[in-house]
N, C-alpha and C positions, 0 to 999 in steps of 0.2 A: 558477576554479582555473587556475593557471599551472603548467605541467608542464615540468620541465627536459628537455633533449634526451636526456641519459643519466643518469637518476637511479640511485643505487646501489640494490641490492635492498633493503637495510635501510631507506633513506629511502622508497622506494616502499611498502614494507610498512607503515611507520608513517603515511605519508600516507593510504593506503587505510584504515587503522584509524581515523584521525581523521575522514575523510570518512564512514565507516560510523557513527561516533558522531553526526555531524550528522544522518544519516538516522534514527537512533534517537530523537533529540530531536524531530525533526519528526513522527515517527510517534506519539510519546507526546503531543505537542500535539494531533494529529489525534484521537487516541483520547479526549482529554479533552472534546472538543466533543460535547455531547449535543444531540439533535434534539428540541426541545420546542415546544409550542404557545404562543401563537397562531401563525397561518399566517405572518405577517410575520417573527416571530422565527425560525420554522422555516426560512424561505427564506434568511435571513441566516446562520443556523448551517450550513445545508447548503452554502451558497456558501463559507463559511470552511473547513468540513471538506473540501470538494472541493479548494480551493486548497492546503490542507495535505497532502492526498493527493498532489497533483502535486509539491509540494516534497519530500515523502518519497521518491517514486519517482525524482525527479530526483537527489536526494542519493545514493541507492543506485546509480543508474545510473552516476554518476561513479566510484564504487568499482570497478565492473567494468572501466573503462578503464585501471586500473593493471595489469591482467593478473596479479594475484597470486591463484593458484588458491583458496587458503583464503578470501580476502576476496570473490572473485567468487562462490563458492558461497554464502557467507553472505548477500551482497547480493541475489542472485537469490531465495534463500529468503525474505528479508525483504520483497522487493517483493511476492511472492505473499502473504505474511502481511499486508502493508499493505492489499492489496485485500480480503482476508478480513475484516480489522478494519473496513474501511469498510462492507462489506456487513452485518456484525453491527450496526454503528451504525445503519444504515438499518432493519434488522429491529427493533431495540429502540426506535425512535422513539416518541415519545408520540403516542397516537391520541386523536382526539376521542371523548368518551363518548356524546354524544347526537347520533347521526346515524342516518339511515334505513338499513335493511338493504342496499338496493341501493348506496348510497354507501359503506357499510362494506366490502361485497364488492369494489367498484371500488378502494378504497384498498388493501385487502389484496392484490389482484391486482397492483396497481402496485408495492407493496413486494416481493412475491414475484418479480416480473420484474426489479427492480433488484438484489435479492440474487442471483438466478441469474446476472445479467450479471457481477457482480463476482466471484462464486465460480467460475463455469464459464468464462466468456469471458476473464477477467483472471487470477485467482489460479492456476487450474489450469494455464494456459499456462506460468507461471513455475516451478511445482513440477515439471512435466514436463520443462522445460528443465534443471532441476537434476538430475533423474534421468539424463537423457541425458549431462550432463557427468560424472556419477559413473561411468556405464558406460564412457564414453570414456577417463576417467582410469585406470580399472581395466584396460582392454584395452591401453592405451598404455604 
């Protein structure tokens, strides 16, 4: 992204909107990647999904740099939603049918920890940031 030194408010608004659309496209691509078996396919899909998550968050992060409050709020919300979507994708991953109970429990624990990481450590942070922005805007 090349940013002019003094973009008009209108140009900045539409540039932020266009960049937000790029984030939506990346997020949709990420959500289309299903995590399936066998393990080598799963690892490749997880790598692809992770890369698309990074691209999604990166695209929405650029929106915030335009400092247009409406688009900043939307972008922060979508970053949180992107982390939630990623966590849901991990939760919905295909699981092997014939494994011993101990391995099943270990797998489910690993999935639960990953989901918690993306919901609590990642998504919640952005949703809380949006609430803080809303309170700040209302007070200001």
